[in-house]
N, C-alpha and C positions, 0 to 999 in steps of 0.2 A: 504494499499499500504506500503511495507517495505521500510526500509532505503536504500539509494543508496550504492552500494558496495564501501568499503573504499579502497583507493589507497594504495598499499604497500609503506612503508617507503623506502627512498633511502639514500645514503651516503650524499647527499646534506642536508637532514634533520639533520643528525649528525653534519655536519659542521655549520649549523645555530643554533645549541643548545647554550643556554647561557653558558658562560665560567665557571660559578659556578655549573654546572650540569654535571653528567656523562651521556652520551648518548649511548644507545645500540639499535640494531635492532635484535629482536628475532621473528622468523617466520613472518617477514614482518611488525611487529609492532614496532614503536618507543617507547622506554622506557627512561624516564628522571628521574634521581634521584639526590638529592643534594650530593655534595662531602661528603665523609664519616666523621663521628664524630671522635673526638680525640681518644677514646678508640679503635675504629676500626683501625684507621690509625696507632696508636702505635703498636698494635698487628701485623699488616702487616709489618711495618718497622722493628720490632724486629725479626720477623721470617726471613725476608730477610737477616738481619745481621747474624743470626744463620746459614743460608745456604751459607754464603759467601765462605766458603772453597770449596764448589762444583763449584763455578764460578771462583774463583781466583786460584784454584789449590794448596792451602796451604796443606802441608803434603802429596802431591802427589795424592790428591783426584781428584779435577778438573773434566773436561769433560762436563761441563754444561755452558749454558748461562742462567742466572736467572735475570728476569726484574720485576720491579714494574709497575703495571697497563699498560701492553702493550695493544694496540688496535689490536684485532684479526679480520681479515676479512676471515670468513670461509663460503664459498659459499655465500648465500644471507644474512647471519647473521653477525652482528658486535657485538663483545663482548669485555668487558674490565674486565678481572679477576684482582683480587688484586695482585697476583703474577703468573708468568708463567716461565717455564723452558724448554729449548730445549737441548737435548744431542748434543754434537758437531757433531756426525754422522748425526743427523737430520738437523742441521743448522751449517755447519762448520764455517761460518763467519756471523756476524750480519749485515744485510743489512742496508743501510743508507736510510731508508724509515720512513714515519709517522705511518705505520701500517704493520702488519705481515700477510702473507697469508699461511705460513707454520704452520700447527697445532703444538702446543707445545707437549712435552712428559708428562708434568706435569702442573697442574694448582692448585691454591689455591684461594678459595673464603672465605673471612672473612664475616661471617653471621651477619646480624643485623635484627631487627624486620621488617624493611621495605624491605629487600632484600632476606631473607631466603627462602621464598616460590619460588620466581623467580629463585634463584640460584639452588634449588633442583629440581623443576618441569620443568623448561624451559631450563636452561643452561646445566645441567647434560646430558640430551639426545643429545644436540648438541655436547658436548665434546665426548660422546660415538660414535656418528655418524662419527666424525672426527678422531676417534681412539686415543684419548688422553689416554695414558696408566694409568695414576694415577691422582686422584683428591683428594685434601685435603679440608675439610670443617672445618673451625675454628670458634668457637662461644665464643667470649670474655665474654659474659654475664654469661654463665654457665661453662666457662673455660674447654671446650672440643676441641679436635682435632680428626676428623674422617678421616681415610685413606681408600680410595676406589681404587680398581684395576679393570681395564677393564677385563671382563670375557665374551667373545663372543660379544654380542650386547649391554650388559648392565654392570653396575658396581656391584661389590660385595664388601661389607664392610669387610675390612681386620681387622681393630682394631679401637677402640675408646680409646683415652688416655685423662686423665683429670688432673686438678689442677697442681701440681708441679712435675709431673712424669719426670724422666730421661728416655729417650727412643731413639731408632734408628728406624726410620720409612722409609719404601720403598717409593720412589726409592732412598733415601738418607741414606741408612743404615750405610755408613761410618762415618756419623756425629752423635755424641751424642747430643741430644737436651734437654735442661732444659725447659720444658713447663712453669714452674713458671715465667720465664722471660717474657713470652708473656702477662701475666695478670697484671704485676706490673704497677702501675700508676705513 
């Protein structure tokens, strides 16, 4: 006799998760992971700082709302990317809510050995389904940043940058990024 069918996870399961864990629901399954390690968090924080002109509008760039670890409720899935951004046309004003139901235009996942497979195999298809136009995958361990653009139903790798490259990456071409700053301890 087989095991009984597992009940899909609900938002109540997310709310009951320990505060030291990141809780996500992917395809009905609750995933808990410890808060990110220092290197992971540092890369995410520094990337957010580098993208600040997109949010604050310095030098006339602006036009984005960029947030650290927003909770996204996308249909039955609950995701927490390391960074996400909405063009002002997509989300003219930031709602005063605990989570967002409007899919972002861009997300960034900082990879770690415990999350890389989930980020690539489970979260990328959800982002594609929700029409997130760009996804960046950052790997602090091997010092790479991969840029993916939505191409139909799936993502196409646009470019991989590494180590201390100076670059302008879509959808933030207006901002020159020094990737070396992401890896500095």
